[in-house]
DRENPA-3360 file (N, C-alpha, C; in nm, 2 decimals, always signed):
BEGIN
1 = MKIAVGSD = -1.12/-0.08/+1.43/-0.98/-0.04/+1.43/-0.97/+0.11/+1.45 ~ -0.86/+0.15/+1.50/-0.82/+0.29/+1.52/-0.72/+0.33/+1.41 ~ -0.76/+0.43/+1.33/-0.68/+0.46/+1.21/-0.64/+0.61/+1.23 ~ -0.51/+0.63/+1.21/-0.45/+0.77/+1.21/-0.46/+0.82/+1.07 ~ -0.50/+0.94/+1.05/-0.51/+1.00/+0.91/-0.44/+1.13/+0.91 ~ -0.35/+1.15/+0.81/-0.28/+1.27/+0.80/-0.26/+1.31/+0.65 ~ -0.25/+1.44/+0.63/-0.22/+1.48/+0.49/-0.15/+1.62/+0.50 ~ -0.09/+1.65/+0.39/-0.05/+1.79/+0.37/-0.16/+1.87/+0.31;
9 = HAGFEGPG = -0.13/+1.99/+0.26/-0.23/+2.08/+0.20/-0.30/+2.01/+0.08 ~ -0.24/+1.91/+0.01/-0.30/+1.85/-0.10/-0.43/+1.79/-0.07 ~ -0.45/+1.75/+0.06/-0.57/+1.69/+0.10/-0.69/+1.78/+0.11 ~ -0.66/+1.91/+0.08/-0.76/+2.02/+0.08/-0.77/+2.09/-0.05 ~ -0.70/+2.05/-0.15/-0.70/+2.12/-0.28/-0.83/+2.09/-0.35 ~ -0.86/+2.18/-0.44/-0.97/+2.16/-0.54/-0.92/+2.11/-0.67 ~ -0.99/+2.09/-0.77/-1.14/+2.11/-0.77/-1.20/+1.99/-0.69 ~ -1.33/+2.01/-0.67/-1.40/+1.91/-0.60/-1.39/+1.92/-0.45;
17 = PPYKPAII = -1.45/+1.83/-0.38/-1.45/+1.84/-0.23/-1.31/+1.81/-0.18 ~ -1.28/+1.86/-0.06/-1.15/+1.83/+0.00/-1.15/+1.68/+0.03 ~ -1.04/+1.61/+0.00/-1.03/+1.47/+0.01/-1.01/+1.42/+0.16 ~ -0.93/+1.49/+0.23/-0.90/+1.44/+0.37/-1.03/+1.44/+0.45 ~ -1.11/+1.54/+0.46/-1.24/+1.53/+0.54/-1.33/+1.42/+0.48 ~ -1.33/+1.40/+0.35/-1.42/+1.29/+0.29/-1.36/+1.15/+0.33 ~ -1.23/+1.14/+0.34/-1.18/+1.01/+0.38/-1.20/+0.98/+0.53 ~ -1.19/+1.08/+0.61/-1.21/+1.07/+0.75/-1.36/+1.03/+0.77;
25 = KHVLELGH = -1.45/+1.09/+0.70/-1.59/+1.06/+0.72/-1.62/+0.92/+0.67 ~ -1.56/+0.88/+0.56/-1.57/+0.74/+0.51/-1.52/+0.64/+0.61 ~ -1.41/+0.66/+0.67/-1.35/+0.57/+0.76/-1.44/+0.55/+0.89 ~ -1.49/+0.67/+0.93/-1.59/+0.66/+1.04/-1.71/+0.59/+1.01 ~ -1.77/+0.61/+0.89/-1.89/+0.54/+0.84/-1.86/+0.39/+0.83 ~ -1.74/+0.35/+0.81/-1.71/+0.20/+0.81/-1.70/+0.14/+0.95 ~ -1.71/+0.23/+1.05/-1.72/+0.18/+1.19/-1.58/+0.19/+1.26 ~ -1.48/+0.25/+1.20/-1.35/+0.27/+1.26/-1.34/+0.40/+1.34;
33 = EVVDCGTN = -1.25/+0.40/+1.43/-1.22/+0.53/+1.50/-1.11/+0.60/+1.43 ~ -1.11/+0.73/+1.43/-1.01/+0.81/+1.35/-0.93/+0.90/+1.45 ~ -0.80/+0.90/+1.43/-0.71/+1.00/+1.50/-0.66/+1.09/+1.39 ~ -0.71/+1.22/+1.40/-0.67/+1.32/+1.29/-0.54/+1.38/+1.33 ~ -0.44/+1.35/+1.24/-0.30/+1.40/+1.27/-0.27/+1.52/+1.18 ~ -0.37/+1.59/+1.13/-0.35/+1.72/+1.05/-0.31/+1.69/+0.91 ~ -0.28/+1.79/+0.84/-0.31/+1.93/+0.85/-0.46/+1.95/+0.84 ~ -0.51/+2.07/+0.86/-0.65/+2.10/+0.85/-0.69/+2.21/+0.76;
41 = GPQAVDYP = -0.61/+2.24/+0.66/-0.65/+2.34/+0.57/-0.56/+2.35/+0.45 ~ -0.59/+2.43/+0.35/-0.51/+2.44/+0.23/-0.38/+2.52/+0.23 ~ -0.34/+2.57/+0.34/-0.22/+2.65/+0.35/-0.10/+2.55/+0.33 ~ +0.00/+2.59/+0.26/+0.11/+2.50/+0.23/+0.19/+2.46/+0.36 ~ +0.21/+2.33/+0.37/+0.28/+2.28/+0.49/+0.38/+2.18/+0.44 ~ +0.47/+2.13/+0.52/+0.57/+2.03/+0.49/+0.52/+1.89/+0.53 ~ +0.50/+1.81/+0.43/+0.44/+1.68/+0.45/+0.52/+1.59/+0.55 ~ +0.65/+1.59/+0.56/+0.71/+1.50/+0.66/+0.66/+1.52/+0.80;
49 = HFADKVAR = +0.62/+1.63/+0.84/+0.57/+1.65/+0.98/+0.45/+1.57/+1.00 ~ +0.36/+1.56/+0.90/+0.23/+1.48/+0.92/+0.26/+1.33/+0.90 ~ +0.35/+1.30/+0.81/+0.39/+1.16/+0.80/+0.45/+1.11/+0.93 ~ +0.53/+1.19/+0.99/+0.59/+1.16/+1.12/+0.48/+1.13/+1.23 ~ +0.38/+1.22/+1.24/+0.27/+1.20/+1.34/+0.20/+1.07/+1.32 ~ +0.17/+1.04/+1.20/+0.10/+0.91/+1.17/+0.19/+0.79/+1.20 ~ +0.31/+0.80/+1.15/+0.41/+0.69/+1.17/+0.44/+0.66/+1.32 ~ +0.45/+0.77/+1.39/+0.48/+0.75/+1.54/+0.36/+0.69/+1.61;
57 = AVQEGAVD = +0.24/+0.72/+1.57/+0.12/+0.66/+1.63/+0.11/+0.51/+1.60 ~ +0.15/+0.48/+1.47/+0.15/+0.33/+1.43/+0.27/+0.26/+1.51 ~ +0.38/+0.33/+1.51/+0.50/+0.27/+1.57/+0.48/+0.24/+1.72 ~ +0.41/+0.34/+1.79/+0.39/+0.33/+1.93/+0.27/+0.24/+1.97 ~ +0.19/+0.19/+1.87/+0.08/+0.11/+1.89/-0.05/+0.18/+1.94 ~ -0.04/+0.32/+1.92/-0.16/+0.40/+1.96/-0.27/+0.38/+1.86 ~ -0.24/+0.34/+1.74/-0.34/+0.31/+1.64/-0.31/+0.18/+1.57 ~ -0.41/+0.12/+1.50/-0.39/+0.00/+1.43/-0.33/+0.01/+1.29;
65 = GGILMCGT = -0.34/+0.13/+1.23/-0.29/+0.16/+1.10/-0.30/+0.31/+1.07 ~ -0.26/+0.34/+0.95/-0.27/+0.48/+0.91/-0.30/+0.50/+0.76 ~ -0.35/+0.62/+0.73/-0.37/+0.67/+0.59/-0.31/+0.80/+0.58 ~ -0.22/+0.82/+0.48/-0.15/+0.94/+0.45/-0.18/+0.99/+0.31 ~ -0.19/+1.12/+0.29/-0.22/+1.17/+0.16/-0.13/+1.29/+0.13 ~ -0.07/+1.30/+0.02/-0.01/+1.42/-0.03/-0.04/+1.42/-0.18 ~ +0.04/+1.50/-0.26/+0.01/+1.51/-0.40/+0.01/+1.37/-0.48 ~ +0.11/+1.29/-0.45/+0.12/+1.16/-0.52/+0.12/+1.05/-0.42;
73 = GIGMSMAA = +0.14/+1.07/-0.29/+0.15/+0.96/-0.19/+0.30/+0.92/-0.18 ~ +0.38/+0.95/-0.27/+0.52/+0.91/-0.26/+0.60/+0.98/-0.15 ~ +0.59/+1.11/-0.14/+0.66/+1.18/-0.03/+0.62/+1.13/+0.11 ~ +0.49/+1.11/+0.13/+0.44/+1.06/+0.26/+0.50/+0.92/+0.28 ~ +0.50/+0.84/+0.18/+0.55/+0.70/+0.20/+0.70/+0.70/+0.24 ~ +0.77/+0.78/+0.17/+0.92/+0.79/+0.20/+0.94/+0.84/+0.34 ~ +0.87/+0.94/+0.39/+0.88/+1.00/+0.52/+0.84/+0.90/+0.63 ~ +0.72/+0.83/+0.60/+0.67/+0.74/+0.70/+0.76/+0.62/+0.72;
81 = NRHAGVRA = +0.82/+0.57/+0.61/+0.90/+0.45/+0.61/+1.03/+0.47/+0.68 ~ +1.07/+0.59/+0.73/+1.19/+0.61/+0.80/+1.17/+0.55/+0.95 ~ +1.05/+0.52/+0.99/+1.02/+0.47/+1.12/+1.02/+0.32/+1.13 ~ +1.09/+0.27/+1.22/+1.10/+0.12/+1.24/+0.96/+0.07/+1.26 ~ +0.93/-0.04/+1.19/+0.80/-0.11/+1.21/+0.69/-0.05/+1.13 ~ +0.71/+0.06/+1.06/+0.61/+0.12/+0.97/+0.64/+0.07/+0.83 ~ +0.53/+0.02/+0.77/+0.54/-0.03/+0.63/+0.43/+0.04/+0.55 ~ +0.48/+0.16/+0.50/+0.39/+0.25/+0.43/+0.39/+0.22/+0.28;
89 = ATCATPDM = +0.28/+0.20/+0.22/+0.27/+0.16/+0.08/+0.19/+0.27/+0.00 ~ +0.26/+0.32/-0.10/+0.19/+0.41/-0.20/+0.11/+0.32/-0.29 ~ -0.02/+0.34/-0.30/-0.11/+0.26/-0.38/-0.20/+0.34/-0.47 ~ -0.21/+0.30/-0.59/-0.29/+0.37/-0.69/-0.39/+0.28/-0.76 ~ -0.39/+0.15/-0.73/-0.48/+0.06/-0.79/-0.54/-0.03/-0.68 ~ -0.65/-0.09/-0.71/-0.71/-0.19/-0.61/-0.61/-0.31/-0.58 ~ -0.54/-0.36/-0.69/-0.45/-0.47/-0.67/-0.33/-0.43/-0.58 ~ -0.28/-0.30/-0.60/-0.17/-0.26/-0.51/-0.22/-0.25/-0.36;
97 = ARLAREHN = -0.34/-0.20/-0.34/-0.39/-0.19/-0.20/-0.40/-0.33/-0.14 ~ -0.46/-0.42/-0.21/-0.48/-0.56/-0.17/-0.35/-0.63/-0.14 ~ -0.26/-0.62/-0.24/-0.13/-0.69/-0.22/-0.04/-0.63/-0.12 ~ -0.05/-0.50/-0.10/+0.03/-0.43/+0.01/-0.01/-0.49/+0.14 ~ -0.13/-0.52/+0.16/-0.18/-0.58/+0.29/-0.15/-0.73/+0.29 ~ -0.19/-0.80/+0.19/-0.18/-0.95/+0.18/-0.03/-0.99/+0.19 ~ +0.05/-0.94/+0.11/+0.19/-0.98/+0.10/+0.29/-0.91/+0.18 ~ +0.27/-0.78/+0.20/+0.37/-0.70/+0.27/+0.33/-0.65/+0.41;
105 = NANVLCIG = +0.21/-0.69/+0.45/+0.15/-0.65/+0.58/+0.17/-0.50/+0.60 ~ +0.14/-0.42/+0.50/+0.15/-0.27/+0.51/+0.06/-0.23/+0.62 ~ +0.10/-0.13/+0.69/+0.02/-0.07/+0.80/-0.02/+0.07/+0.78 ~ +0.03/+0.13/+0.67/+0.00/+0.27/+0.63/-0.03/+0.27/+0.48 ~ -0.14/+0.32/+0.45/-0.18/+0.34/+0.31/-0.15/+0.49/+0.27 ~ -0.07/+0.51/+0.16/-0.04/+0.64/+0.11/-0.10/+0.66/-0.02 ~ -0.18/+0.77/-0.04/-0.25/+0.79/-0.16/-0.22/+0.93/-0.21 ~ -0.24/+0.95/-0.34/-0.21/+1.08/-0.41/-0.33/+1.15/-0.45;
113 = RRILPLEQ = -0.36/+1.27/-0.39/-0.47/+1.35/-0.42/-0.47/+1.40/-0.57 ~ -0.35/+1.43/-0.62/-0.34/+1.49/-0.75/-0.34/+1.39/-0.86 ~ -0.34/+1.26/-0.83/-0.34/+1.16/-0.93/-0.46/+1.07/-0.93 ~ -0.54/+1.07/-0.82/-0.65/+0.98/-0.81/-0.78/+1.06/-0.78 ~ -0.89/+1.02/-0.85/-1.02/+1.08/-0.81/-1.06/+1.03/-0.67 ~ -1.14/+1.11/-0.60/-1.18/+1.07/-0.47/-1.25/+0.93/-0.46 ~ -1.33/+0.90/-0.55/-1.40/+0.77/-0.55/-1.29/+0.65/-0.55 ~ -1.18/+0.67/-0.62/-1.08/+0.57/-0.63/-1.01/+0.56/-0.49;
121 = CLELVDIF = -0.98/+0.68/-0.44/-0.92/+0.68/-0.30/-1.00/+0.61/-0.20 ~ -1.13/+0.63/-0.20/-1.22/+0.56/-0.11/-1.22/+0.41/-0.13 ~ -1.21/+0.37/-0.26/-1.21/+0.23/-0.29/-1.08/+0.17/-0.23 ~ -0.97/+0.24/-0.25/-0.84/+0.19/-0.19/-0.84/+0.18/-0.04 ~ -0.90/+0.28/+0.02/-0.92/+0.27/+0.17/-1.00/+0.15/+0.21 ~ -1.11/+0.13/+0.14/-1.19/+0.01/+0.17/-1.11/-0.12/+0.16 ~ -1.04/-0.13/+0.05/-0.97/-0.26/+0.03/-0.86/-0.27/+0.13 ~ -0.78/-0.16/+0.15/-0.67/-0.17/+0.25/-0.72/-0.21/+0.39;
129 = LATPFSEA = -0.83/-0.15/+0.43/-0.88/-0.17/+0.57/-0.94/-0.31/+0.58 ~ -0.99/-0.36/+0.47/-1.06/-0.49/+0.48/-0.97/-0.61/+0.45 ~ -0.86/-0.59/+0.40/-0.77/-0.70/+0.36/-0.68/-0.74/+0.47 ~ -0.68/-0.87/+0.51/-0.59/-0.92/+0.61/-0.45/-0.96/+0.55 ~ -0.35/-0.96/+0.64/-0.22/-1.01/+0.60/-0.24/-1.16/+0.57 ~ -0.18/-1.22/+0.47/-0.20/-1.36/+0.44/-0.14/-1.46/+0.54 ~ -0.04/-1.42/+0.62/+0.02/-1.51/+0.71/+0.10/-1.63/+0.65 ~ +0.11/-1.63/+0.52/+0.18/-1.73/+0.45/+0.33/-1.72/+0.50;
137 = ERHRRRVA = +0.39/-1.83/+0.52/+0.53/-1.84/+0.57/+0.62/-1.74/+0.49 ~ +0.62/-1.75/+0.36/+0.71/-1.67/+0.28/+0.69/-1.52/+0.30 ~ +0.56/-1.48/+0.32/+0.53/-1.34/+0.35/+0.58/-1.30/+0.49 ~ +0.55/-1.38/+0.59/+0.60/-1.35/+0.72/+0.75/-1.34/+0.73 ~ +0.82/-1.43/+0.66/+0.97/-1.43/+0.65/+1.01/-1.30/+0.59 ~ +0.95/-1.26/+0.48/+1.00/-1.13/+0.41/+0.97/-1.01/+0.49 ~ +0.86/-1.00/+0.56/+0.83/-0.89/+0.64/+0.92/-0.88/+0.76 ~ +0.96/-1.00/+0.82/+1.05/-1.01/+0.93/+1.19/-0.96/+0.89;
145 = IMG = +1.23/-0.98/+0.77/+1.36/-0.94/+0.72/+1.36/-0.78/+0.72 ~ +1.25/-0.72/+0.69/+1.25/-0.57/+0.70/+1.26/-0.52/+0.84 ~ +1.22/-0.60/+0.93/+1.23/-0.55/+1.07/+1.10/-0.49/+1.12;
% end
């Protein structure tokens, strides 16, 4: 799969290693292609610009899905969901990541650098990328209602 990855400055905050480069490396190691949509350093930036880049790539079909990161994942989710056809889900647990894909056919994973350890973020990425949409009629119907 081709995955767009974007973050604001939170993806480069300490302590510990910067999350965004670690997530990109992890996605590549899983065998996926990555489109880096920025930002690329710890200088303060406005997250909606990066959510917009990832959401447009998903919306236009240039990528199969996206991963966005900010402090909590909430702002990125709100900004990405402004785009038709983008179903961005803020996930903090394995069940949230799995159900976002299975039931909601989410195509963008939003995670929070300030609330989750890196290992948990990587686990959520694994689950999100590996989980297919269930295709159950009730889930297809509900996703179709969203447009």
